[in-house]
C-alpha positions in Angstrom: 108.5 110.8 131.1 106.7 107.7 132.3 103.9 106.1 130.3 103.0 103.1 128.3 104.4 101.7 125.1 101.4 99.6 124.0 98.0 98.2 124.7 96.8 94.6 124.8 94.2 95.0 122.0 93.7 91.3 121.2 92.4 89.4 124.2 90.0 86.4 124.4 87.5 88.2 126.6 87.4 91.4 124.6 84.3 92.2 122.5 84.9 93.3 118.9 84.0 96.9 120.0 86.6 96.8 122.8 89.3 95.6 120.4 88.3 98.4 117.9 88.6 101.0 120.7 92.1 99.7 121.8 93.3 99.7 118.2 92.1 103.2 117.6 93.9 104.4 120.8 97.1 102.8 119.6 96.8 104.4 116.2 96.1 107.9 117.7 99.0 107.7 120.2 101.4 105.6 118.1 101.5 102.7 120.6 102.3 99.1 120.1 99.4 96.7 119.5 99.8 93.5 121.6 98.0 90.3 122.2 97.7 87.8 125.0 95.7 85.1 126.7 96.2 86.5 130.2 96.9 83.0 131.6 98.4 83.4 135.0 97.8 80.0 136.6 95.4 77.1 137.1 92.6 79.4 138.4 92.3 81.1 135.0 89.7 80.0 132.4 91.8 81.1 129.5 94.9 79.1 128.6 98.2 79.9 126.8 97.7 79.3 123.1 93.9 80.0 123.2 94.4 82.7 120.6 95.4 80.7 117.6 96.4 83.5 115.3 98.7 86.4 115.7 97.0 89.6 114.3 98.8 91.4 111.5 99.3 94.5 113.7 101.2 92.5 116.3 103.3 90.8 113.6 104.3 94.2 112.2 105.3 95.5 115.7 107.6 92.6 116.3 108.7 92.0 112.8 107.4 88.4 112.8 107.4 86.6 109.5 105.8 83.1 109.3 
């Protein structure tokens, strides 16, 4: 069966409400929570590293300890 494994919940252009909705969907459907800047080149206004922190839900998904 094809589908998705996760949702980009943390994104610089998301409102707090959009983030909450994405997190809830991940919780309901047991999906990975991911984060990203969505930087795809010089025409983008967001840059790699713009999101300074890695949310705890993302750390848990990828077993990151720092």
